[in-house]
C-alpha positions in Angstrom: 4.0 -4.7 -36.1 6.4 -7.3 -34.6 6.6 -8.4 -31.0 8.7 -10.8 -29.0 8.9 -11.8 -25.2 12.3 -11.4 -23.7 13.7 -12.0 -20.2 15.8 -9.2 -18.7 19.0 -10.9 -17.5 20.9 -7.9 -16.4 21.6 -8.4 -12.6 20.3 -5.0 -11.7 17.4 -4.9 -14.1 16.7 -1.8 -16.1 18.3 0.8 -13.8 19.9 4.0 -15.2 22.9 2.8 -17.1 21.2 -0.2 -18.9 18.1 1.9 -19.5 20.2 4.5 -21.2 22.0 1.8 -23.2 18.6 0.3 -24.3 17.4 3.8 -25.3 20.6 4.5 -27.2 20.2 1.4 -29.2 16.5 1.8 -29.9 17.0 5.3 -31.2 19.0 3.8 -34.0 15.8 2.7 -35.6 13.0 4.6 -37.3 10.4 2.2 -35.9 8.4 2.9 -32.9 9.9 0.8 -30.1 7.9 0.0 -26.9 7.6 -2.7 -24.4 4.8 -4.0 -22.4 5.3 -5.0 -18.7 3.1 -5.5 -15.7 0.0 -4.1 -17.5 1.7 -0.9 -18.8 3.6 0.2 -21.9 6.9 2.1 -21.9 8.6 3.9 -24.7 12.0 2.2 -25.2 13.4 5.5 -26.6 12.8 7.4 -23.4 15.0 6.8 -20.4 12.4 8.1 -18.0 9.7 5.8 -19.5 12.0 2.8 -19.3 13.0 3.6 -15.7 9.3 4.1 -14.8 8.5 0.6 -15.7 10.6 -0.7 -12.8 11.8 -3.8 -14.6 14.0 -6.1 -12.4 16.3 -9.0 -13.2 14.3 -12.1 -14.3 11.3 -10.0 -15.4 9.8 -10.8 -18.9 8.9 -7.9 -21.1 7.2 -7.9 -24.5 9.2 -6.0 -26.9 7.1 -4.3 -29.7 8.5 -2.8 -32.9 6.3 -1.0 -35.5 7.6 0.7 -38.6 9.8 0.4 -41.7 12.6 -1.4 -40.0 10.7 -3.3 -37.3 12.2 -6.7 -38.1 15.8 -5.5 -37.7 15.0 -3.5 -34.7 13.3 -6.4 -33.0 16.0 -8.8 -33.8 18.8 -6.5 -32.6 17.0 -5.2 -29.5 16.1 -8.7 -28.4 19.7 -9.9 -28.6 20.9 -6.7 -26.9 18.5 -7.3 -24.0 19.3 -11.0 -23.7 23.1 -10.3 -23.7 22.8 -8.0 -20.7 22.4 -4.6 -22.2 26.0 -3.8 -22.6 27.1 -4.6 -19.0 
């Protein structure tokens, strides 16, 4: 298991489009990809789970990857989140 804290820099937080972009990217990996925020855990491969976390701009999440490609998944997803989630 690998984890890393990352700040969401997207101006609108994890609303529908960036949440979909995050899920699309997370689905490329075999590892389980979740994130911890505000006392809860969200499945980064589920748009509804990501939206339900209510992450806003400036919030810090702890991204957690567990599985055979966890290092690559964590590295790529951390960079993707820091770069604004494709927006």
